[in-house]
C-alpha positions in Angstrom: 0.0 0.0 0.0 2.9 2.3 0.6 4.2 2.0 -3.0 0.7 3.0 -4.3 0.5 5.9 -1.8 4.0 7.4 -2.3 4.7 6.1 -5.8 8.2 5.1 -4.8 10.3 2.0 -4.5 10.2 0.2 -1.1 12.2 -2.6 0.4 11.9 -4.4 3.8 14.3 -3.2 6.5 16.6 -5.5 8.4 16.4 -5.6 12.2 19.6 -5.2 14.2 18.1 -5.2 17.7 14.5 -5.5 18.8 12.9 -5.8 22.2 9.8 -4.9 24.0 8.9 -1.3 23.0 12.0 -0.6 21.0 14.0 -1.6 17.9 17.0 -0.6 15.8 17.0 -1.0 12.0 20.0 -1.0 9.7 20.1 0.2 6.2 21.8 -2.8 4.5 20.3 -2.0 1.0 23.6 -0.6 -0.3 21.8 2.6 -1.3 20.7 5.9 0.3 17.2 5.7 1.8 15.0 8.8 2.3 12.3 7.5 4.7 10.9 4.5 6.6 7.5 3.1 7.2 6.8 1.1 10.4 3.7 -1.1 10.7 2.5 -2.3 14.1 0.1 -5.1 15.0 -2.0 -2.6 17.0 -2.2 1.1 17.6 0.8 2.6 19.6 2.3 6.0 20.4 5.9 6.8 19.4 7.8 7.9 22.5 11.1 8.6 20.9 13.1 8.0 17.7 16.4 8.8 15.9 16.5 12.3 14.4 17.6 11.0 11.0 14.2 11.7 9.6 12.6 15.0 10.8 9.0 14.4 9.8 6.7 11.8 11.5 3.2 11.1 10.2 1.0 10.9 12.2 2.1 12.4 15.6 -0.6 10.7 17.6 -1.6 7.1 18.2 -1.7 4.8 15.1 -0.7 1.5 13.8 1.2 2.8 10.7 3.9 5.5 10.9 5.8 7.2 8.1 9.2 8.9 8.8 10.5 11.2 6.0 12.5 14.4 5.3 15.9 13.0 5.9 18.4 10.5 4.5 20.2 7.5 5.8 23.4 6.2 4.0 24.2 2.5 3.6 25.1 1.0 7.0 23.3 3.7 8.9 20.7 2.9 11.6 17.3 4.1 12.6 15.9 3.4 16.1 12.5 4.1 17.8 10.6 3.2 20.9 6.8 3.0 21.6 4.0 2.4 24.0 2.3 0.1 24.8 5.7 -1.7 24.7 4.1 -5.1 24.3 2.8 -4.4 20.8 5.0 -6.0 18.2 6.1 -4.6 14.8 4.6 -6.4 11.8 6.6 -4.9 9.0 9.2 -2.1 8.2 10.0 -0.7 4.8 12.5 1.8 3.4 11.7 4.6 0.9 14.1 5.1 -2.0 12.7 8.4 -3.4 14.7 11.6 -3.1 11.4 13.5 -3.1 10.9 12.3 0.5 13.7 14.6 1.5 13.2 18.4 2.0 13.1 20.0 -1.5 14.1 23.6 -2.2 11.8 26.1 -0.4 11.5 28.3 -3.5 12.1 28.0 -7.2 11.5 31.0 -9.4 12.6 32.0 -12.8 13.2 35.7 -13.0 12.5 38.2 -15.8 16.3 38.8 -15.9 16.8 35.2 -17.2 18.2 33.4 -14.2 16.7 30.8 -11.9 16.8 31.1 -8.2 16.5 28.2 -5.7 16.7 28.2 -1.9 17.8 24.9 -0.5 16.9 24.4 3.2 19.1 22.3 5.5 16.5 22.2 8.3 18.3 22.3 11.6 21.8 22.5 10.0 23.7 25.2 8.0 26.5 25.1 5.4 30.0 25.6 6.7 31.5 25.0 3.3 30.4 24.4 -0.3 32.1 22.8 -3.3 31.1 21.8 -6.8 32.4 19.1 -9.2 31.1 16.5 -11.8 31.6 13.5 -9.5 29.9 11.0 -11.8 31.1 12.1 -15.2 27.6 13.0 -16.6 28.5 16.5 -17.5 26.6 18.1 -14.6 28.4 19.4 -11.5 27.0 18.2 -8.2 26.8 20.5 -5.2 28.7 19.3 -2.1 27.6 20.8 1.2 29.6 20.4 4.5 26.9 21.0 7.2 26.9 21.7 10.9 24.1 21.8 13.4 22.7 25.2 14.5 23.7 26.0 18.0 26.6 24.7 20.0 26.6 21.1 18.7 29.8 20.3 16.8 28.8 17.6 14.3 29.7 17.5 10.7 27.9 15.9 7.8 28.3 16.0 4.0 25.5 16.2 1.5 25.8 15.8 -2.2 22.9 17.3 -4.3 22.3 17.1 -8.1 20.0 18.9 -10.4 17.4 16.7 -12.0 16.0 19.2 -14.4 13.4 20.6 -12.0 15.0 20.7 -8.6 18.1 19.7 -6.6 17.6 16.1 -5.4 19.8 14.5 -2.7 22.2 12.1 -4.3 24.3 11.0 -1.2 24.9 11.9 2.5 27.6 10.8 4.9 27.1 9.7 8.4 27.5 12.4 11.1 31.0 12.9 12.4 31.9 14.3 15.8 33.9 17.5 15.6 33.7 20.9 14.2 33.4 20.9 10.3 35.8 23.4 8.9 36.0 22.8 5.2 36.2 20.4 2.2 38.6 19.9 -0.6 38.1 17.9 -3.8 40.8 15.8 -5.3 41.5 12.4 -6.9 43.2 11.0 -3.9 43.9 7.5 -5.2 44.3 8.5 -8.9 41.5 6.3 -10.1 40.1 9.1 -12.3 37.2 10.0 -9.9 36.8 13.1 -7.7 37.0 12.3 -4.0 36.1 14.4 -1.0 38.4 15.4 1.9 36.7 16.9 4.9 38.4 18.7 7.8 36.2 17.3 10.6 37.4 14.9 13.2 40.7 14.8 11.4 41.1 15.0 7.6 38.6 12.4 6.5 38.6 10.7 3.0 35.3 10.0 1.2 36.2 7.8 -1.7 34.1 8.1 -4.9 32.5 4.8 -5.6 29.5 3.7 -7.7 26.4 5.6 -6.6 28.0 7.6 -3.8 31.1 7.7 -1.6 32.7 5.3 0.9 33.8 6.7 4.2 37.5 5.6 4.4 37.9 7.3 7.8 40.6 9.8 8.8 43.8 9.8 6.6 45.3 12.3 9.1 44.2 12.6 12.8 45.0 16.3 12.9 42.1 18.7 12.1 43.0 21.8 10.1 41.3 24.9 11.6 40.5 26.5 8.3 41.2 26.3 4.5 43.6 23.5 3.9 45.6 22.4 0.8 45.4 19.0 -1.0 47.9 19.2 -3.9 50.9 17.4 -5.3 53.9 19.0 -3.5 56.7 16.8 -4.7 56.0 15.9 -8.3 54.7 12.3 -7.9 51.2 13.3 -9.0 49.7 12.2 -5.6 47.9 14.8 -3.6 49.8 15.8 -0.5 48.5 17.9 2.4 49.4 21.3 3.9 47.3 21.9 7.1 47.1 25.2 9.0 47.3 25.3 12.8 44.5 26.3 15.1 45.0 29.7 16.9 45.5 28.0 20.3 48.4 25.9 18.9 50.7 28.8 17.8 51.7 29.4 14.2 52.7 26.7 11.7 51.6 24.9 8.5 52.1 21.2 8.7 53.3 19.3 5.6 52.1 15.7 5.0 53.4 13.3 2.4 51.0 11.0 0.6 51.9 7.3 1.3 51.1 4.3 -1.0 48.4 3.3 1.5 46.6 6.6 0.8 47.4 7.7 4.3 49.8 10.6 5.1 53.1 10.9 6.9 53.9 14.1 8.8 57.1 15.8 7.6 57.4 19.0 9.5 56.1 22.6 9.6 56.4 25.9 7.7 56.8 28.6 10.4 54.2 31.3 10.6 53.2 33.9 13.3 49.9 32.5 14.7 47.2 30.0 14.1 43.9 29.7 12.2 45.9 29.6 9.0 44.2 29.5 5.6 46.4 27.7 3.0 46.2 27.9 -0.8 48.2 26.5 -3.6 49.6 28.7 -6.4 52.4 28.8 -9.0 54.6 31.7 -8.0 57.4 31.4 -10.6 55.8 29.6 -13.5 57.6 26.3 -12.9 54.4 24.2 -12.6 55.2 23.3 -9.0 52.7 23.9 -6.2 53.9 26.8 -4.0 52.0 27.7 -0.8 50.3 30.9 0.2 49.2 31.3 3.8 46.9 33.9 5.4 46.4 34.2 9.1 43.1 35.0 10.6 44.1 36.7 13.8 47.5 38.2 13.1 46.7 39.5 9.6 49.9 38.1 8.2 50.3 36.8 4.7 53.2 34.5 3.6 54.3 33.0 0.3 56.5 29.9 0.3 58.3 28.8 -2.9 58.5 25.1 -3.6 62.2 24.1 -4.0 61.4 20.4 -4.5 61.0 17.3 -2.3 59.0 19.2 0.3 61.6 22.0 0.8 60.0 25.4 0.9 61.5 28.9 1.1 59.7 31.9 2.5 60.0 34.6 -0.2 57.3 37.2 0.8 55.4 38.5 3.8 52.8 41.2 4.2 50.9 42.4 7.3 47.4 43.8 7.5 46.3 45.8 10.5 43.1 43.7 10.9 42.2 40.1 10.6 42.0 38.1 7.3 39.0 36.1 6.4 40.0 34.5 3.1 42.7 34.1 0.5 42.5 32.7 -3.1 44.9 32.6 -6.1 44.5 32.8 -9.9 46.5 34.0 -12.9 44.3 37.1 -13.6 46.5 38.6 -16.3 47.4 35.3 -18.1 51.2 35.8 -17.8 51.9 32.4 -16.4 52.4 33.6 -12.8 49.6 33.2 -10.2 48.3 36.3 -8.5 46.3 36.2 -5.2 43.5 38.0 -3.4 43.2 38.6 0.3 40.0 39.5 2.1 40.7 41.9 4.9 38.2 41.5 7.8 35.4 44.1 7.9 37.0 46.0 5.0 38.2 45.4 1.5 39.6 42.8 -1.0 43.2 43.3 -1.9 44.4 42.0 -5.3 48.1 41.3 -5.3 49.9 41.2 -8.7 52.7 38.7 -9.1 55.5 40.2 -11.1 57.1 37.0 -12.4 57.9 35.7 -9.0 60.1 38.7 -8.1 57.7 41.2 -6.5 54.1 41.1 -5.2 52.1 44.3 -4.9 48.5 45.4 -4.4 47.3 46.7 -7.8 43.6 46.8 -7.1 41.4 47.2 -4.0 37.7 46.8 -3.7 35.4 49.2 -2.0 34.6 48.7 1.7 32.3 45.7 1.3 32.5 44.4 4.8 33.4 40.9 6.0 34.0 38.4 3.2 34.4 34.9 4.4 34.6 33.1 1.1 35.9 33.9 -2.4 35.8 31.9 -5.7 37.4 32.1 -9.0 35.7 31.6 -12.4 35.3 33.0 -15.9 31.8 34.3 -15.3 31.2 36.0 -18.6 33.1 33.6 -20.9 35.8 36.1 -22.1 38.7 33.7 -21.2 39.8 35.9 -18.3 39.3 34.8 -14.7 37.0 36.8 -12.5 36.5 36.8 -8.7 33.3 36.2 -6.7 33.2 37.3 -3.0 30.5 36.3 -0.5 29.9 39.0 2.1 28.6 37.8 5.5 25.4 39.9 5.5 24.2 38.1 2.4 25.6 40.0 -0.7 27.6 38.4 -3.4 30.0 40.6 -5.3 31.5 40.1 -8.7 34.9 41.5 -9.8 34.8 41.3 -13.5 38.3 41.2 -15.0 39.0 44.0 -17.4 42.7 43.8 -17.1 45.3 45.1 -19.5 49.0 44.8 -18.6 49.7 48.5 -19.4 47.1 49.7 -17.0 47.5 47.1 -14.2 44.6 45.3 -12.6 41.2 46.6 -13.5 38.1 45.0 -12.1 34.4 46.1 -12.4 32.7 45.7 -9.0 29.1 44.5 -9.4 26.7 43.3 -6.7 24.4 40.3 -7.2 20.7 41.0 -7.3 19.9 38.3 -4.8 21.1 37.9 -1.2 20.5 35.8 1.9 21.4 36.0 5.6 24.7 34.9 7.1 26.6 34.2 4.0 29.8 32.3 4.8 30.1 29.7 2.0 30.4 30.1 -1.8 31.1 27.9 -4.8 30.8 28.0 -8.6 29.8 25.2 -10.9 27.7 24.2 -13.9 24.8 22.4 -12.2 22.4 22.3 -15.2 25.0 21.5 -17.9 24.3 24.5 -20.2 27.9 25.7 -20.2 27.1 28.8 -18.2 28.4 29.3 -14.7 26.0 28.8 -11.8 26.7 29.8 -8.2 25.7 28.5 -4.7 26.2 30.6 -1.5 24.8 31.1 1.9 24.4 29.1 5.1 20.8 28.2 5.6 19.2 28.4 3.2 21.8 27.7 0.5 20.9 30.0 -2.4 21.6 28.6 -5.9 21.5 30.7 -9.0 21.3 29.0 -12.4 22.7 31.3 -15.1 24.7 33.4 -12.6 25.9 36.1 -15.1 22.3 37.3 -15.6 22.0 37.8 -11.8 24.8 40.4 -12.1 23.2 42.0 -15.1 25.8 40.8 -17.6 25.7 38.4 -20.5 27.7 35.2 -21.0 29.7 35.8 -24.2 31.5 32.4 -24.2 30.5 29.4 -26.3 27.9 27.1 -24.7 
């Protein structure tokens, strides 16, 4: 009867533990499930249950209960208890429809030509966002690293994909104890698939497998306190790690070599002033090796370390701001083969540093005073083959810095504010979610705002080829 009512595929659930008035059920289907139906031999009242599924129908006494608006990965468990505790359970079935999970709160197509969606995370909010085509179908998936509202420090990863009408939940990890700081995407085991690394309870590896990800556990027990780097640092093509230190631990960036077991060996530290380090990769001198840029939240210091080979790095540049730093990102804005970088000064401006062939680094452009920018992203938003910058301001605005550079005049960027905003904006990513070749953006905390055809939301046209 459930299949007829919901129009979705069901399968019987396996029982792990059952007793009078209580039971635990394991998802041994090998797939993500989005709800569960529990049938009792007589009417009962549910006294408590796992919070995996946020919606229970009905709330009062009944013999059939439906739990939806949530997701449970393979191997996950759902428990519940009831009264009278002598009534047995007749049957339990899983739901396999993504529609059982919370769908976007709003979908609207604007007269300006872009589509706006708001994706609610219920009692959670986004700490970090990323985008990549994880299954090779030509559409980027949206990866969300979520935390609970309030003081609870529990991280969970959600992967969403566009189905032509809305974002449907493709996969979700189990919850992990610890504060979720950020995610990085890389092919950790060089199998040609995009994996997820999460800084939560250590650096945790989620291996890309068929129809989802396998939690391979922590590859490093140390938890980076902010943006971390997963790039090849010694030329063997395997991603290595550079992890910034928390503020309480003093200043350093730890270097970790990738081992054949796909775990990591600690090699030593790059010295910095204080902790809460944000770490990015860049090519300072055009030698195709990954150099390291570091920005410190509390001290306001910026460092550049040149890669000398075999994990040897030389500090070649320092700069100090009088306030805190909230983000750092790198890109070759002027296409001269040498990566430039942008630093977001707390409560103030963005500073665009030009790299003069690895010899000098100077600020050639500053934004207006836009306030606190917690996240920046690089993309060619208008398709002119020059990289632009997007900046997520905490109060909800998203700013575009459209690259109009000529080498004779130095850095020139056109500052444009997005037409849509949301509250407490601390995450941002760029991808092509609908596969039309035009950049889309996702930003915010809760809800996560998604804009399809992002150039139109800034009032510009995409001039590149679709």
